mmCIF file as Biopython writes it, N, C-alpha, C and O atoms, coordinates in Angstrom:
data_model
#
loop_
_atom_site.group_PDB
_atom_site.id
_atom_site.type_symbol
_atom_site.label_atom_id
_atom_site.label_alt_id
_atom_site.label_comp_id
_atom_site.label_asym_id
_atom_site.label_entity_id
_atom_site.label_seq_id
_atom_site.pdbx_PDB_ins_code
_atom_site.Cartn_x
_atom_site.Cartn_y
_atom_site.Cartn_z
_atom_site.occupancy
_atom_site.B_iso_or_equiv
_atom_site.auth_seq_id
_atom_site.auth_asym_id
_atom_site.pdbx_PDB_model_num
ATOM 1   N N  . MET A ? 1  ? 97.132  110.316 102.265 1.0 0.0 1  A 1 
ATOM 2   C CA . MET A ? 1  ? 98.359  109.801 101.623 1.0 0.0 1  A 1 
ATOM 3   C C  . MET A ? 1  ? 98.341  108.267 101.657 1.0 0.0 1  A 1 
ATOM 4   O O  . MET A ? 1  ? 98.194  107.754 102.765 1.0 0.0 1  A 1 
ATOM 5   N N  . SER A ? 2  ? 98.466  107.504 100.634 1.0 0.0 2  A 1 
ATOM 6   C CA . SER A ? 2  ? 98.270  106.160 100.658 1.0 0.0 2  A 1 
ATOM 7   C C  . SER A ? 2  ? 99.720  105.384 101.266 1.0 0.0 2  A 1 
ATOM 8   O O  . SER A ? 2  ? 100.793 105.988 101.250 1.0 0.0 2  A 1 
ATOM 9   N N  . GLU A ? 3  ? 99.631  104.399 101.636 1.0 0.0 3  A 1 
ATOM 10  C CA . GLU A ? 3  ? 100.969 103.563 102.315 1.0 0.0 3  A 1 
ATOM 11  C C  . GLU A ? 3  ? 101.928 103.746 101.216 1.0 0.0 3  A 1 
ATOM 12  O O  . GLU A ? 3  ? 103.023 104.267 101.432 1.0 0.0 3  A 1 
ATOM 13  N N  . SER A ? 4  ? 101.534 103.299 99.922  1.0 0.0 4  A 1 
ATOM 14  C CA . SER A ? 4  ? 102.527 102.938 98.858  1.0 0.0 4  A 1 
ATOM 15  C C  . SER A ? 4  ? 103.108 104.301 98.513  1.0 0.0 4  A 1 
ATOM 16  O O  . SER A ? 4  ? 104.292 104.305 98.177  1.0 0.0 4  A 1 
ATOM 17  N N  . SER A ? 5  ? 102.452 105.461 98.544  1.0 0.0 5  A 1 
ATOM 18  C CA . SER A ? 5  ? 103.333 106.687 98.250  1.0 0.0 5  A 1 
ATOM 19  C C  . SER A ? 5  ? 104.128 107.525 99.226  1.0 0.0 5  A 1 
ATOM 20  O O  . SER A ? 5  ? 104.735 108.562 98.960  1.0 0.0 5  A 1 
ATOM 21  N N  . ARG A ? 6  ? 104.037 106.941 100.351 1.0 0.0 6  A 1 
ATOM 22  C CA . ARG A ? 6  ? 104.894 107.594 101.508 1.0 0.0 6  A 1 
ATOM 23  C C  . ARG A ? 6  ? 106.476 106.832 101.299 1.0 0.0 6  A 1 
ATOM 24  O O  . ARG A ? 6  ? 106.708 105.690 100.903 1.0 0.0 6  A 1 
ATOM 25  N N  . LYS A ? 7  ? 107.368 107.824 101.684 1.0 0.0 7  A 1 
ATOM 26  C CA . LYS A ? 7  ? 108.675 107.382 101.492 1.0 0.0 7  A 1 
ATOM 27  C C  . LYS A ? 7  ? 108.960 106.726 102.922 1.0 0.0 7  A 1 
ATOM 28  O O  . LYS A ? 7  ? 108.390 107.081 103.954 1.0 0.0 7  A 1 
ATOM 29  N N  . LEU A ? 8  ? 110.031 105.607 102.825 1.0 0.0 8  A 1 
ATOM 30  C CA . LEU A ? 8  ? 110.176 104.909 103.986 1.0 0.0 8  A 1 
ATOM 31  C C  . LEU A ? 8  ? 111.526 105.463 104.452 1.0 0.0 8  A 1 
ATOM 32  O O  . LEU A ? 8  ? 112.232 106.097 103.668 1.0 0.0 8  A 1 
ATOM 33  N N  . ARG A ? 9  ? 111.884 105.240 105.683 1.0 0.0 9  A 1 
ATOM 34  C CA . ARG A ? 9  ? 113.212 105.499 106.304 1.0 0.0 9  A 1 
ATOM 35  C C  . ARG A ? 9  ? 114.183 105.021 105.471 1.0 0.0 9  A 1 
ATOM 36  O O  . ARG A ? 9  ? 115.018 105.790 104.994 1.0 0.0 9  A 1 
ATOM 37  N N  . LEU A ? 10 ? 114.183 103.625 105.185 1.0 0.0 10 A 1 
ATOM 38  C CA . LEU A ? 10 ? 115.200 103.088 104.365 1.0 0.0 10 A 1 
ATOM 39  C C  . LEU A ? 10 ? 114.749 103.264 102.829 1.0 0.0 10 A 1 
ATOM 40  O O  . LEU A ? 10 ? 113.695 102.805 102.388 1.0 0.0 10 A 1 
ATOM 41  N N  . GLY A ? 11 ? 115.660 103.969 102.096 1.0 0.0 11 A 1 
ATOM 42  C CA . GLY A ? 11 ? 115.414 104.338 100.733 1.0 0.0 11 A 1 
ATOM 43  C C  . GLY A ? 11 ? 115.823 103.094 99.903  1.0 0.0 11 A 1 
ATOM 44  O O  . GLY A ? 11 ? 116.096 102.012 100.422 1.0 0.0 11 A 1 
ATOM 45  N N  . PRO A ? 12 ? 115.841 103.335 98.593  1.0 0.0 12 A 1 
ATOM 46  C CA . PRO A ? 12 ? 116.373 102.398 97.707  1.0 0.0 12 A 1 
ATOM 47  C C  . PRO A ? 12 ? 117.649 101.908 97.938  1.0 0.0 12 A 1 
ATOM 48  O O  . PRO A ? 12 ? 118.588 102.665 98.182  1.0 0.0 12 A 1 
ATOM 49  N N  . LEU A ? 13 ? 117.768 100.616 97.876  1.0 0.0 13 A 1 
ATOM 50  C CA . LEU A ? 13 ? 119.209 99.864  98.228  1.0 0.0 13 A 1 
ATOM 51  C C  . LEU A ? 13 ? 120.191 100.010 97.308  1.0 0.0 13 A 1 
ATOM 52  O O  . LEU A ? 13 ? 120.000 99.799  96.110  1.0 0.0 13 A 1 
ATOM 53  N N  . PRO A ? 14 ? 121.335 100.388 97.816  1.0 0.0 14 A 1 
ATOM 54  C CA . PRO A ? 14 ? 122.641 100.446 96.856  1.0 0.0 14 A 1 
ATOM 55  C C  . PRO A ? 14 ? 122.962 99.177  96.703  1.0 0.0 14 A 1 
ATOM 56  O O  . PRO A ? 14 ? 122.468 98.299  97.411  1.0 0.0 14 A 1 
ATOM 57  N N  . LYS A ? 15 ? 123.975 98.900  95.596  1.0 0.0 15 A 1 
ATOM 58  C CA . LYS A ? 15 ? 124.555 97.534  95.280  1.0 0.0 15 A 1 
ATOM 59  C C  . LYS A ? 15 ? 125.738 97.625  96.173  1.0 0.0 15 A 1 
ATOM 60  O O  . LYS A ? 15 ? 126.420 98.650  96.206  1.0 0.0 15 A 1 
ATOM 61  N N  . THR A ? 16 ? 126.021 96.495  96.957  1.0 0.0 16 A 1 
ATOM 62  C CA . THR A ? 16 ? 127.073 96.431  97.787  1.0 0.0 16 A 1 
ATOM 63  C C  . THR A ? 16 ? 127.695 95.042  97.841  1.0 0.0 16 A 1 
ATOM 64  O O  . THR A ? 16 ? 127.066 94.028  97.541  1.0 0.0 16 A 1 
ATOM 65  N N  . GLU A ? 17 ? 129.011 95.050  98.255  1.0 0.0 17 A 1 
ATOM 66  C CA . GLU A ? 17 ? 129.677 93.739  98.285  1.0 0.0 17 A 1 
ATOM 67  C C  . GLU A ? 17 ? 129.170 93.109  99.832  1.0 0.0 17 A 1 
ATOM 68  O O  . GLU A ? 17 ? 129.048 93.837  100.817 1.0 0.0 17 A 1 
ATOM 69  N N  . THR A ? 18 ? 128.948 91.869  99.843  1.0 0.0 18 A 1 
ATOM 70  C CA . THR A ? 18 ? 128.424 91.464  100.959 1.0 0.0 18 A 1 
ATOM 71  C C  . THR A ? 18 ? 129.299 90.065  101.588 1.0 0.0 18 A 1 
ATOM 72  O O  . THR A ? 18 ? 130.155 89.446  100.956 1.0 0.0 18 A 1 
ATOM 73  N N  . VAL A ? 19 ? 128.864 89.778  102.909 1.0 0.0 19 A 1 
ATOM 74  C CA . VAL A ? 19 ? 129.451 88.612  103.530 1.0 0.0 19 A 1 
ATOM 75  C C  . VAL A ? 19 ? 128.130 87.989  104.361 1.0 0.0 19 A 1 
ATOM 76  O O  . VAL A ? 19 ? 127.222 88.633  104.887 1.0 0.0 19 A 1 
ATOM 77  N N  . LYS A ? 20 ? 128.310 86.542  104.313 1.0 0.0 20 A 1 
ATOM 78  C CA . LYS A ? 20 ? 126.936 85.867  104.957 1.0 0.0 20 A 1 
ATOM 79  C C  . LYS A ? 20 ? 127.177 85.832  106.571 1.0 0.0 20 A 1 
ATOM 80  O O  . LYS A ? 20 ? 128.243 85.633  107.153 1.0 0.0 20 A 1 
ATOM 81  N N  . LEU A ? 21 ? 126.190 86.024  107.001 1.0 0.0 21 A 1 
ATOM 82  C CA . LEU A ? 21 ? 126.071 86.177  108.650 1.0 0.0 21 A 1 
ATOM 83  C C  . LEU A ? 21 ? 124.648 85.494  109.037 1.0 0.0 21 A 1 
ATOM 84  O O  . LEU A ? 21 ? 123.594 85.828  108.496 1.0 0.0 21 A 1 
ATOM 85  N N  . THR A ? 22 ? 124.745 84.536  110.002 1.0 0.0 22 A 1 
ATOM 86  C CA . THR A ? 22 ? 123.479 83.875  110.200 1.0 0.0 22 A 1 
ATOM 87  C C  . THR A ? 22 ? 122.956 84.429  111.626 1.0 0.0 22 A 1 
ATOM 88  O O  . THR A ? 22 ? 123.688 84.497  112.614 1.0 0.0 22 A 1 
ATOM 89  N N  . ILE A ? 23 ? 121.667 84.795  111.610 1.0 0.0 23 A 1 
ATOM 90  C CA . ILE A ? 23 ? 121.160 85.299  112.835 1.0 0.0 23 A 1 
ATOM 91  C C  . ILE A ? 23 ? 119.776 84.814  113.291 1.0 0.0 23 A 1 
ATOM 92  O O  . ILE A ? 23 ? 118.984 84.390  112.450 1.0 0.0 23 A 1 
ATOM 93  N N  . THR A ? 24 ? 119.482 84.860  114.498 1.0 0.0 24 A 1 
ATOM 94  C CA . THR A ? 24 ? 118.096 84.312  114.940 1.0 0.0 24 A 1 
ATOM 95  C C  . THR A ? 24 ? 117.126 85.400  115.335 1.0 0.0 24 A 1 
ATOM 96  O O  . THR A ? 24 ? 117.384 86.248  116.190 1.0 0.0 24 A 1 
ATOM 97  N N  . LEU A ? 25 ? 116.008 85.324  114.667 1.0 0.0 25 A 1 
ATOM 98  C CA . LEU A ? 25 ? 114.899 86.356  115.153 1.0 0.0 25 A 1 
ATOM 99  C C  . LEU A ? 25 ? 113.708 85.647  115.559 1.0 0.0 25 A 1 
ATOM 100 O O  . LEU A ? 25 ? 113.461 84.493  115.211 1.0 0.0 25 A 1 
ATOM 101 N N  . THR A ? 26 ? 112.892 86.437  116.385 1.0 0.0 26 A 1 
ATOM 102 C CA . THR A ? 26 ? 111.721 86.028  116.817 1.0 0.0 26 A 1 
ATOM 103 C C  . THR A ? 26 ? 110.688 85.878  115.670 1.0 0.0 26 A 1 
ATOM 104 O O  . THR A ? 26 ? 110.902 86.471  114.612 1.0 0.0 26 A 1 
ATOM 105 N N  . VAL A ? 27 ? 109.791 85.261  115.798 1.0 0.0 27 A 1 
ATOM 106 C CA . VAL A ? 27 ? 108.606 84.934  114.750 1.0 0.0 27 A 1 
ATOM 107 C C  . VAL A ? 27 ? 108.098 86.194  114.292 1.0 0.0 27 A 1 
ATOM 108 O O  . VAL A ? 27 ? 107.878 86.503  113.121 1.0 0.0 27 A 1 
ATOM 109 N N  . VAL A ? 28 ? 107.911 86.982  115.445 1.0 0.0 28 A 1 
ATOM 110 C CA . VAL A ? 28 ? 107.019 88.402  115.169 1.0 0.0 28 A 1 
ATOM 111 C C  . VAL A ? 28 ? 107.900 89.208  114.398 1.0 0.0 28 A 1 
ATOM 112 O O  . VAL A ? 28 ? 107.501 89.709  113.347 1.0 0.0 28 A 1 
ATOM 113 N N  . LEU A ? 29 ? 109.095 89.390  114.828 1.0 0.0 29 A 1 
ATOM 114 C CA . LEU A ? 29 ? 110.204 90.237  114.015 1.0 0.0 29 A 1 
ATOM 115 C C  . LEU A ? 29 ? 110.421 89.721  112.585 1.0 0.0 29 A 1 
ATOM 116 O O  . LEU A ? 29 ? 110.611 90.554  111.699 1.0 0.0 29 A 1 
ATOM 117 N N  . LYS A ? 30 ? 110.408 88.458  112.302 1.0 0.0 30 A 1 
ATOM 118 C CA . LYS A ? 30 ? 110.502 87.990  111.150 1.0 0.0 30 A 1 
ATOM 119 C C  . LYS A ? 30 ? 109.253 88.335  110.113 1.0 0.0 30 A 1 
ATOM 120 O O  . LYS A ? 30 ? 109.305 88.433  108.887 1.0 0.0 30 A 1 
ATOM 121 N N  . ALA A ? 31 ? 108.231 88.472  110.906 1.0 0.0 31 A 1 
ATOM 122 C CA . ALA A ? 31 ? 106.934 88.766  110.206 1.0 0.0 31 A 1 
ATOM 123 C C  . ALA A ? 31 ? 107.085 90.051  109.878 1.0 0.0 31 A 1 
ATOM 124 O O  . ALA A ? 31 ? 106.988 90.395  108.700 1.0 0.0 31 A 1 
ATOM 125 N N  . GLU A ? 32 ? 107.326 90.876  110.801 1.0 0.0 32 A 1 
ATOM 126 C CA . GLU A ? 32 ? 107.355 92.463  110.552 1.0 0.0 32 A 1 
ATOM 127 C C  . GLU A ? 32 ? 108.556 92.774  109.330 1.0 0.0 32 A 1 
ATOM 128 O O  . GLU A ? 32 ? 108.330 93.546  108.398 1.0 0.0 32 A 1 
ATOM 129 N N  . LEU A ? 33 ? 109.490 92.249  109.452 1.0 0.0 33 A 1 
ATOM 130 C CA . LEU A ? 33 ? 110.481 92.385  108.513 1.0 0.0 33 A 1 
ATOM 131 C C  . LEU A ? 33 ? 110.014 92.055  107.054 1.0 0.0 33 A 1 
ATOM 132 O O  . LEU A ? 33 ? 110.314 92.817  106.135 1.0 0.0 33 A 1 
ATOM 133 N N  . GLU A ? 34 ? 109.180 90.766  106.814 1.0 0.0 34 A 1 
ATOM 134 C CA . GLU A ? 34 ? 108.695 90.419  105.685 1.0 0.0 34 A 1 
ATOM 135 C C  . GLU A ? 34 ? 107.572 91.509  104.994 1.0 0.0 34 A 1 
ATOM 136 O O  . GLU A ? 34 ? 107.437 91.842  103.817 1.0 0.0 34 A 1 
ATOM 137 N N  . ARG A ? 35 ? 106.847 91.912  106.180 1.0 0.0 35 A 1 
ATOM 138 C CA . ARG A ? 35 ? 105.910 93.110  105.886 1.0 0.0 35 A 1 
ATOM 139 C C  . ARG A ? 35 ? 106.614 94.290  105.570 1.0 0.0 35 A 1 
ATOM 140 O O  . ARG A ? 35 ? 106.113 94.891  104.620 1.0 0.0 35 A 1 
ATOM 141 N N  . TYR A ? 36 ? 107.648 94.831  106.079 1.0 0.0 36 A 1 
ATOM 142 C CA . TYR A ? 36 ? 108.427 95.850  105.745 1.0 0.0 36 A 1 
ATOM 143 C C  . TYR A ? 36 ? 108.888 95.632  104.335 1.0 0.0 36 A 1 
ATOM 144 O O  . TYR A ? 36 ? 108.649 96.505  103.500 1.0 0.0 36 A 1 
ATOM 145 N N  . ALA A ? 37 ? 109.546 94.512  103.993 1.0 0.0 37 A 1 
ATOM 146 C CA . ALA A ? 37 ? 110.073 94.215  102.613 1.0 0.0 37 A 1 
ATOM 147 C C  . ALA A ? 37 ? 108.973 94.331  101.603 1.0 0.0 37 A 1 
ATOM 148 O O  . ALA A ? 37 ? 109.213 94.920  100.549 1.0 0.0 37 A 1 
ATOM 149 N N  . ALA A ? 38 ? 107.725 93.796  101.842 1.0 0.0 38 A 1 
ATOM 150 C CA . ALA A ? 38 ? 106.732 94.171  100.942 1.0 0.0 38 A 1 
ATOM 151 C C  . ALA A ? 38 ? 106.345 95.442  100.675 1.0 0.0 38 A 1 
ATOM 152 O O  . ALA A ? 38 ? 105.969 95.758  99.547  1.0 0.0 38 A 1 
ATOM 153 N N  . LEU A ? 39 ? 106.399 96.338  101.728 1.0 0.0 39 A 1 
ATOM 154 C CA . LEU A ? 39 ? 105.984 97.635  101.495 1.0 0.0 39 A 1 
ATOM 155 C C  . LEU A ? 39 ? 107.096 98.092  100.763 1.0 0.0 39 A 1 
ATOM 156 O O  . LEU A ? 39 ? 106.797 98.756  99.771  1.0 0.0 39 A 1 
ATOM 157 N N  . HIS A ? 40 ? 108.588 97.881  101.030 1.0 0.0 40 A 1 
ATOM 158 C CA . HIS A ? 40 ? 109.581 98.468  100.385 1.0 0.0 40 A 1 
ATOM 159 C C  . HIS A ? 40 ? 109.506 98.195  98.815  1.0 0.0 40 A 1 
ATOM 160 O O  . HIS A ? 40 ? 109.742 99.096  98.010  1.0 0.0 40 A 1 
ATOM 161 N N  . ALA A ? 41 ? 109.209 97.069  98.476  1.0 0.0 41 A 1 
ATOM 162 C CA . ALA A ? 41 ? 109.104 96.510  97.063  1.0 0.0 41 A 1 
ATOM 163 C C  . ALA A ? 41 ? 107.942 97.370  96.428  1.0 0.0 41 A 1 
ATOM 164 O O  . ALA A ? 41 ? 108.018 97.862  95.302  1.0 0.0 41 A 1 
ATOM 165 N N  . GLN A ? 42 ? 106.865 97.495  97.268  1.0 0.0 42 A 1 
ATOM 166 C CA . GLN A ? 42 ? 105.814 98.251  96.509  1.0 0.0 42 A 1 
ATOM 167 C C  . GLN A ? 42 ? 106.104 99.799  96.250  1.0 0.0 42 A 1 
ATOM 168 O O  . GLN A ? 42 ? 105.746 100.415 95.246  1.0 0.0 42 A 1 
ATOM 169 N N  . THR A ? 43 ? 106.809 100.315 97.323  1.0 0.0 43 A 1 
ATOM 170 C CA . THR A ? 43 ? 107.161 101.750 97.327  1.0 0.0 43 A 1 
ATOM 171 C C  . THR A ? 43 ? 108.159 101.975 96.377  1.0 0.0 43 A 1 
ATOM 172 O O  . THR A ? 43 ? 107.977 102.989 95.703  1.0 0.0 43 A 1 
ATOM 173 N N  . TYR A ? 44 ? 109.277 101.249 96.097  1.0 0.0 44 A 1 
ATOM 174 C CA . TYR A ? 44 ? 110.242 101.390 95.194  1.0 0.0 44 A 1 
ATOM 175 C C  . TYR A ? 44 ? 110.231 100.749 93.943  1.0 0.0 44 A 1 
ATOM 176 O O  . TYR A ? 44 ? 110.956 101.171 93.042  1.0 0.0 44 A 1 
ATOM 177 N N  . GLY A ? 45 ? 109.345 99.581  93.747  1.0 0.0 45 A 1 
ATOM 178 C CA . GLY A ? 45 ? 108.933 99.058  92.496  1.0 0.0 45 A 1 
ATOM 179 C C  . GLY A ? 45 ? 110.181 97.919  92.180  1.0 0.0 45 A 1 
ATOM 180 O O  . GLY A ? 45 ? 110.308 97.473  91.040  1.0 0.0 45 A 1 
ATOM 181 N N  . GLU A ? 46 ? 111.002 97.531  93.188  1.0 0.0 46 A 1 
ATOM 182 C CA . GLU A ? 46 ? 111.743 96.314  92.934  1.0 0.0 46 A 1 
ATOM 183 C C  . GLU A ? 46 ? 111.608 95.268  94.051  1.0 0.0 46 A 1 
ATOM 184 O O  . GLU A ? 46 ? 111.585 95.629  95.228  1.0 0.0 46 A 1 
ATOM 185 N N  . PRO A ? 47 ? 111.533 94.196  93.757  1.0 0.0 47 A 1 
ATOM 186 C CA . PRO A ? 47 ? 111.242 93.120  94.773  1.0 0.0 47 A 1 
ATOM 187 C C  . PRO A ? 47 ? 112.472 93.023  95.600  1.0 0.0 47 A 1 
ATOM 188 O O  . PRO A ? 47 ? 113.579 93.194  95.091  1.0 0.0 47 A 1 
ATOM 189 N N  . VAL A ? 48 ? 112.303 92.739  96.930  1.0 0.0 48 A 1 
ATOM 190 C CA . VAL A ? 48 ? 113.296 92.697  97.748  1.0 0.0 48 A 1 
ATOM 191 C C  . VAL A ? 48 ? 112.874 91.819  98.965  1.0 0.0 48 A 1 
ATOM 192 O O  . VAL A ? 48 ? 111.716 91.921  99.370  1.0 0.0 48 A 1 
ATOM 193 N N  . ASP A ? 49 ? 113.817 90.889  99.625  1.0 0.0 49 A 1 
ATOM 194 C CA . ASP A ? 49 ? 113.370 90.132  100.661 1.0 0.0 49 A 1 
ATOM 195 C C  . ASP A ? 49 ? 113.952 90.595  101.908 1.0 0.0 49 A 1 
ATOM 196 O O  . ASP A ? 49 ? 114.851 91.435  101.919 1.0 0.0 49 A 1 
ATOM 197 N N  . ALA A ? 50 ? 113.464 90.071  102.963 1.0 0.0 50 A 1 
ATOM 198 C CA . ALA A ? 50 ? 113.709 90.677  104.261 1.0 0.0 50 A 1 
ATOM 199 C C  . ALA A ? 50 ? 115.213 90.459  104.623 1.0 0.0 50 A 1 
ATOM 200 O O  . ALA A ? 50 ? 115.813 91.287  105.307 1.0 0.0 50 A 1 
ATOM 201 N N  . ALA A ? 51 ? 115.784 89.367  104.167 1.0 0.0 51 A 1 
ATOM 202 C CA . ALA A ? 51 ? 117.360 89.159  104.386 1.0 0.0 51 A 1 
ATOM 203 C C  . ALA A ? 51 ? 118.135 90.189  103.729 1.0 0.0 51 A 1 
ATOM 204 O O  . ALA A ? 51 ? 119.197 90.538  104.245 1.0 0.0 51 A 1 
ATOM 205 N N  . THR A ? 52 ? 117.687 90.776  102.533 1.0 0.0 52 A 1 
ATOM 206 C CA . THR A ? 52 ? 118.433 91.832  101.917 1.0 0.0 52 A 1 
ATOM 207 C C  . THR A ? 52 ? 118.366 93.153  102.608 1.0 0.0 52 A 1 
ATOM 208 O O  . THR A ? 52 ? 119.257 93.995  102.497 1.0 0.0 52 A 1 
ATOM 209 N N  . LEU A ? 53 ? 117.224 93.321  103.369 1.0 0.0 53 A 1 
ATOM 210 C CA . LEU A ? 53 ? 116.961 94.777  104.102 1.0 0.0 53 A 1 
ATOM 211 C C  . LEU A ? 53 ? 117.802 94.860  105.374 1.0 0.0 53 A 1 
ATOM 212 O O  . LEU A ? 53 ? 118.262 95.924  105.787 1.0 0.0 53 A 1 
ATOM 213 N N  . ILE A ? 54 ? 118.005 93.505  106.062 1.0 0.0 54 A 1 
ATOM 214 C CA . ILE A ? 54 ? 118.657 93.700  107.368 1.0 0.0 54 A 1 
ATOM 215 C C  . ILE A ? 54 ? 119.811 94.407  107.509 1.0 0.0 54 A 1 
ATOM 216 O O  . ILE A ? 54 ? 119.900 95.248  108.403 1.0 0.0 54 A 1 
ATOM 217 N N  . PRO A ? 55 ? 120.879 94.150  106.615 1.0 0.0 55 A 1 
ATOM 218 C CA . PRO A ? 55 ? 122.215 94.980  106.712 1.0 0.0 55 A 1 
ATOM 219 C C  . PRO A ? 55 ? 121.976 96.411  106.520 1.0 0.0 55 A 1 
ATOM 220 O O  . PRO A ? 55 ? 122.605 97.243  107.174 1.0 0.0 55 A 1 
ATOM 221 N N  . HIS A ? 56 ? 120.956 96.786  105.516 1.0 0.0 56 A 1 
ATOM 222 C CA . HIS A ? 56 ? 120.798 98.226  105.324 1.0 0.0 56 A 1 
ATOM 223 C C  . HIS A ? 56 ? 120.022 98.937  106.553 1.0 0.0 56 A 1 
ATOM 224 O O  . HIS A ? 56 ? 120.049 100.158 106.709 1.0 0.0 56 A 1 
ATOM 225 N N  . MET A ? 57 ? 119.435 98.188  107.275 1.0 0.0 57 A 1 
ATOM 226 C CA . MET A ? 57 ? 118.573 98.633  108.299 1.0 0.0 57 A 1 
ATOM 227 C C  . MET A ? 57 ? 119.615 98.819  109.674 1.0 0.0 57 A 1 
ATOM 228 O O  . MET A ? 57 ? 119.573 99.752  110.475 1.0 0.0 57 A 1 
ATOM 229 N N  . LEU A ? 58 ? 120.460 97.766  109.691 1.0 0.0 58 A 1 
ATOM 230 C CA . LEU A ? 58 ? 121.561 97.956  110.806 1.0 0.0 58 A 1 
ATOM 231 C C  . LEU A ? 58 ? 122.359 98.987  110.540 1.0 0.0 58 A 1 
ATOM 232 O O  . LEU A ? 58 ? 122.735 99.667  111.495 1.0 0.0 58 A 1 
ATOM 233 N N  . GLU A ? 59 ? 122.786 99.326  109.214 1.0 0.0 59 A 1 
ATOM 234 C CA . GLU A ? 59 ? 123.636 100.402 108.902 1.0 0.0 59 A 1 
ATOM 235 C C  . GLU A ? 59 ? 123.072 101.687 109.155 1.0 0.0 59 A 1 
ATOM 236 O O  . GLU A ? 59 ? 123.713 102.567 109.730 1.0 0.0 59 A 1 
ATOM 237 N N  . SER A ? 60 ? 121.791 101.850 108.714 1.0 0.0 60 A 1 
ATOM 238 C CA . SER A ? 60 ? 121.110 102.981 108.969 1.0 0.0 60 A 1 
ATOM 239 C C  . SER A ? 60 ? 120.825 103.215 110.614 1.0 0.0 60 A 1 
ATOM 240 O O  . SER A ? 60 ? 120.855 104.336 111.122 1.0 0.0 60 A 1 
ATOM 241 N N  . PHE A ? 61 ? 120.615 102.283 111.179 1.0 0.0 61 A 1 
ATOM 242 C CA . PHE A ? 61 ? 120.532 102.544 112.637 1.0 0.0 61 A 1 
ATOM 243 C C  . PHE A ? 61 ? 121.925 102.909 113.332 1.0 0.0 61 A 1 
ATOM 244 O O  . PHE A ? 61 ? 121.908 103.784 114.197 1.0 0.0 61 A 1 
ATOM 245 N N  . MET A ? 62 ? 122.991 102.358 113.038 1.0 0.0 62 A 1 
ATOM 246 C CA . MET A ? 62 ? 124.097 102.618 113.647 1.0 0.0 62 A 1 
ATOM 247 C C  . MET A ? 62 ? 124.597 104.138 113.226 1.0 0.0 62 A 1 
ATOM 248 O O  . MET A ? 62 ? 125.202 104.937 113.940 1.0 0.0 62 A 1 
ATOM 249 N N  . ALA A ? 63 ? 124.181 104.296 111.908 1.0 0.0 63 A 1 
ATOM 250 C CA . ALA A ? 63 ? 124.613 105.834 111.468 1.0 0.0 63 A 1 
ATOM 251 C C  . ALA A ? 63 ? 123.957 106.787 112.354 1.0 0.0 63 A 1 
ATOM 252 O O  . ALA A ? 63 ? 124.494 107.830 112.726 1.0 0.0 63 A 1 
ATOM 253 N N  . ARG A ? 64 ? 122.765 106.405 112.690 1.0 0.0 64 A 1 
ATOM 254 C CA . ARG A ? 64 ? 122.029 107.483 113.634 1.0 0.0 64 A 1 
ATOM 255 C C  . ARG A ? 64 ? 121.961 107.362 115.017 1.0 0.0 64 A 1 
ATOM 256 O O  . ARG A ? 64 ? 121.160 108.047 115.653 1.0 0.0 64 A 1 
ATOM 257 N N  . ASP A ? 65 ? 122.863 106.405 115.669 1.0 0.0 65 A 1 
ATOM 258 C CA . ASP A ? 65 ? 123.199 106.310 117.194 1.0 0.0 65 A 1 
ATOM 259 C C  . ASP A ? 65 ? 124.278 107.063 117.569 1.0 0.0 65 A 1 
ATOM 260 O O  . ASP A ? 65 ? 125.421 106.770 117.215 1.0 0.0 65 A 1 
ATOM 261 N N  . ARG A ? 66 ? 123.987 108.112 118.329 1.0 0.0 66 A 1 
ATOM 262 C CA . ARG A ? 66 ? 124.792 109.258 118.785 1.0 0.0 66 A 1 
ATOM 263 C C  . ARG A ? 66 ? 125.898 108.691 119.585 1.0 0.0 66 A 1 
ATOM 264 O O  . ARG A ? 66 ? 127.009 109.215 119.506 1.0 0.0 66 A 1 
ATOM 265 N N  . GLY A ? 67 ? 125.698 107.679 120.341 1.0 0.0 67 A 1 
ATOM 266 C CA . GLY A ? 67 ? 126.649 107.023 121.214 1.0 0.0 67 A 1 
ATOM 267 C C  . GLY A ? 67 ? 127.602 106.158 120.521 1.0 0.0 67 A 1 
ATOM 268 O O  . GLY A ? 67 ? 128.735 105.978 120.969 1.0 0.0 67 A 1 
ATOM 269 N N  . PHE A ? 68 ? 127.143 105.566 119.343 1.0 0.0 68 A 1 
ATOM 270 C CA . PHE A ? 68 ? 128.226 104.692 118.599 1.0 0.0 68 A 1 
ATOM 271 C C  . PHE A ? 68 ? 129.000 105.729 117.703 1.0 0.0 68 A 1 
ATOM 272 O O  . PHE A ? 68 ? 130.199 105.550 117.486 1.0 0.0 68 A 1 
ATOM 273 N N  . ARG A ? 69 ? 128.235 106.967 117.104 1.0 0.0 69 A 1 
ATOM 274 C CA . ARG A ? 69 ? 128.964 107.795 116.300 1.0 0.0 69 A 1 
ATOM 275 C C  . ARG A ? 69 ? 130.209 108.463 117.147 1.0 0.0 69 A 1 
ATOM 276 O O  . ARG A ? 69 ? 131.330 108.626 116.666 1.0 0.0 69 A 1 
ATOM 277 N N  . LYS A ? 70 ? 129.831 108.819 118.476 1.0 0.0 70 A 1 
ATOM 278 C CA . LYS A ? 70 ? 131.058 109.375 119.460 1.0 0.0 70 A 1 
ATOM 279 C C  . LYS A ? 70 ? 132.173 108.542 119.509 1.0 0.0 70 A 1 
ATOM 280 O O  . LYS A ? 70 ? 133.281 109.078 119.506 1.0 0.0 70 A 1 
ATOM 281 N N  . THR A ? 71 ? 132.067 107.077 119.563 1.0 0.0 71 A 1 
ATOM 282 C CA . THR A ? 71 ? 133.125 106.218 119.919 1.0 0.0 71 A 1 
ATOM 283 C C  . THR A ? 71 ? 133.804 106.171 118.486 1.0 0.0 71 A 1 
ATOM 284 O O  . THR A ? 71 ? 135.031 106.071 118.474 1.0 0.0 71 A 1 
ATOM 285 N N  . ARG A ? 72 ? 133.150 106.231 117.317 1.0 0.0 72 A 1 
ATOM 286 C CA . ARG A ? 72 ? 133.722 106.275 115.940 1.0 0.0 72 A 1 
ATOM 287 C C  . ARG A ? 72 ? 134.651 107.417 115.834 1.0 0.0 72 A 1 
ATOM 288 O O  . ARG A ? 72 ? 135.690 107.213 115.207 1.0 0.0 72 A 1 
ATOM 289 N N  . ALA A ? 73 ? 134.452 108.571 116.337 1.0 0.0 73 A 1 
ATOM 290 C CA . ALA A ? 73 ? 134.913 109.994 116.121 1.0 0.0 73 A 1 
ATOM 291 C C  . ALA A ? 73 ? 136.449 110.085 116.906 1.0 0.0 73 A 1 
ATOM 292 O O  . ALA A ? 73 ? 137.333 110.892 116.619 1.0 0.0 73 A 1 
ATOM 293 N N  . LYS A ? 74 ? 136.503 109.139 117.863 1.0 0.0 74 A 1 
ATOM 294 C CA . LYS A ? 74 ? 137.625 109.153 118.988 1.0 0.0 74 A 1 
ATOM 295 C C  . LYS A ? 74 ? 138.766 108.366 118.257 1.0 0.0 74 A 1 
ATOM 296 O O  . LYS A ? 74 ? 139.839 108.164 118.827 1.0 0.0 74 A 1 
#
C-alpha cells in the first residue's frame, strides 16, 4: 500500500470557528508537523498547513485520553 493511499488518523478537516493562540515548538516537531501536513494534503486532496492541523490533532488527542474523559464525565 502506498503512503498516499493509507488513511491517516486525522481525517478530513471540518470547518470550525477558531481563535488565535501562539505556541512554541521544537524545530524537529515543526518539521514533523509540516511533513504530516504535506501527507494529509496528498491523502485528502486539499492543501493544508501545519498550523491548521494542530487544533484538530489536539482535539483528537484529548478525545482519546481516558484520564481526561473521566474528568469530563464527572
